[in-house]
C-alpha positions, 0 to 999 in steps of 0.5 A: 930850201929851209932846214927842218926842225929836229925830229921832222921827216924830210923828203926829196922829190926828183922830177924828170920833165922830159924823161922819155926824150932824155931816155931816147937820147941816151938809148938812141935808135939806129936812125936817130939824128941828135940835132933834129927835133923829135917826138914820141907818139902813141895811139890815143882814142883811135888816132896817133898823137904826140905823147912826149916831146923833145925840148926843141920840138916844144920850142917850135910850138908843139905840145903833148896830145896834138895829132901826128898829122897836125904836128907834121903840118906844123913842123915837117922836119919833125922826127917821130918814134914810138913811145915805149912806156916799159922802157921808160919804166925800166930807165926810171928804176935804174935811176932809182937804184942810182939814188940808193947811194944817198938813202935806202928809202927810194920810191918810184913816182911813175911815170917820171919821178922819184921820192926819197926819204932823206931823214937823218942822212942829209948831214952826210952830204953837207945838208939838204942843199948839198945832197940835192946838189950832188943828186942833181949833178949826177943825174944830169951827168946821165943826160937827164933834165931834172928838177929837185925840191925838199919838203916835210911830206912826200906830197909837199916835195913833189908839188914843189918839184913839179910847180914853179915857186920862188924859194924861201919859206917852205910853208909860204911856198906851198900855200902860194902854189896853184890848186893844180898842184893837188892834181885832182883832175880837170873837172874838179880843178875847174869846179874849185876855180869857179868857186874862187879857190885859185891857190892852195892857201885859198883852200887851206883857210876854208873849213875842211868839212865844207870843202869835203861836202862841196867838192870831194874827200879826196881833195881834202886828203891831198890838201892835208897831206900837202900841208903836212897834217897827215903822213903817208909813208913811201914804198921803197923799191928795196925794203931796208936791209936788216944788216948792211955795211958800205964804204965811201971813197974820196977818189973813185976806185977804178980797179975791179979787183981792189973793189972786190977786196973792199967788198970782202972787208964789208962782208966780214963786217956784216958777218961780225954784226950777225954774229953779235945778233946770233943770225945768219944771212940767206941772201947777200946783195953787193952794190957797186955805185959808179961815179957817173951815177950808174949802179951794178948789183950782184946777188947770191943766195945760200940754202942755209943761213951763213955768216962766214965771210970766206964762204960769201966772198967765194960765192960772189967771186964765182958770180962775178966770174960767171957774168956774161957782162963783166963789171965795168968800173967806168970812171970808178966806184965811189960807193960799195955796199953789202946788204943782207935782206934775208936773215934767219936765226943762227946760233953757235953750233958744236960739230959732231965728232962723227962728222954728220954736221960737217957733211950737211954743211958741205952739201949746203955749200956745194948747192950754194956754189952750183946755184951761183954758177949755174943759176937759181932755177938750174939746181932743183930739189923735190919737195912733198905737196899736201895732196893724194893725187900721185902726179901732184904729190911733189914739186920741183923747187930751187934747191937753194930756196929751203934746205930744211929736211922734207917730210916725205912719207916712207914705207915701214922697214921690210915693207915694199914701197907703196909708190914706184921709183919711176912715175910717168906724167902723164900716165901711159894708156894700156890695154887690159884684160880684167875681171868686171865690173871692178876686178883685178887685171889679168894681163895688159899690153904696153908698147906692143908687148904683152905682160901676163900678171902673176901677182897683184896687190890692190886695189888702192882707191884714190878719189878726186879732190872735190874740195880743190875744184874751182867754182863752176866745176862742182857738177863735173867731178873727177873720176875715181882711180883704182891702183894695183901693184902688179908683177908679171911672169918675168918678175917686172913690177908695175903700178897700173890703175883703172880710171873710173868706176863702172857707175861713173863711166861706161868703159873705164880706161886703164893706165900705167903710172909707174915702174917699181924696178 
């Protein structure tokens, strides 16, 4: 590898040539034999074919794309397993999380690679060579076959990692690569070869306009990216957090309690930083990097922005206590990091003497603790929705998501409520005797009981929301509802409605929608 010039962005590409096979060896099925050659198969164009191979199977003359019947004829002792792309993807994501110890800018290069932006951080590991060596050592310790290369662009690093080259000057190495490094597809690659363009260097000396006109604009764009003439930023698996702190250890920490005490110090550090910036955190991600390359991330959320270290540490400890799978340090943690990816303004506040602010803070703290202990979707609150359809006028959200006061519509002082305390969803059908065509009800039957109406108020007419209908539903408008607040002879109050006008429907139905008391 060559050292970059000052100010140049640098990328490190990691390629796992046999990721499906390595993943299967690490997560073997019950009938797996370690020394037996194996292949992973999938249905391609209506037939079962080899999708991925164990290196030992490749040395026996098998290759990807070969039919399963031909493979068994050549290697009768071949073991066969179903290819699971979803499991490969999950394993690749776990490997990406393990690489976050080096830089927050880690991106997936599916189905079998990663790309890291290492600009400004390689010196922490003894330069690019030291970083690449440490990365490869940790990944190989997990059982992965790895090839690593660095470049001025993500495309250059990726091409050098996936294609053989002799080392030395990076620019010469890139130009010496075959045009297959551009990954343009078989048809476009054959067209370039027929034109006598065998290497990246052969294309680089040709006018770009001529190449784009004769072949494709995509090929030219990939060539320019490979040569470093254009920049394409990577998309990291986790956007860099606005506030972060980490601690690295010369010797791995093997005790979970000590690791949590270090995490408490890190939380205090980010709290001080947020205090200087008048901000607070809404989510805190604690990541424990094990020396064997694996990671464990614990996240806690708060209903309001906070920066008090004791509150955050208490939530994290409750999160740890509620884990069904305890934190296993393995051979020890060598890096511990706390990230605050969600922040909001939080200026210093003066508490009210009557204690109102303290009560709000205590309620927020209670919701945070319940959410951490029971789960994000277990503690909910109702929020108003901008619609006049009664059963759609509220939605249940995680209570920790937004603790701002909801703008509920309330009745004027001294006036009875316009909406019932208990709402049936869906409304319950009832039998009603009423004046026609659009008169009020006189009595109704609900749950085998008759209710004689003594007082009523209404109707309150609620039409359908025609502007919310999907395309194609304009000719099928919803029915109008006439709502009545009624009181029966025993003083019980109900909210009932007629579903449809007589000009909309021959025989409109009646429904009980809610109970006032």
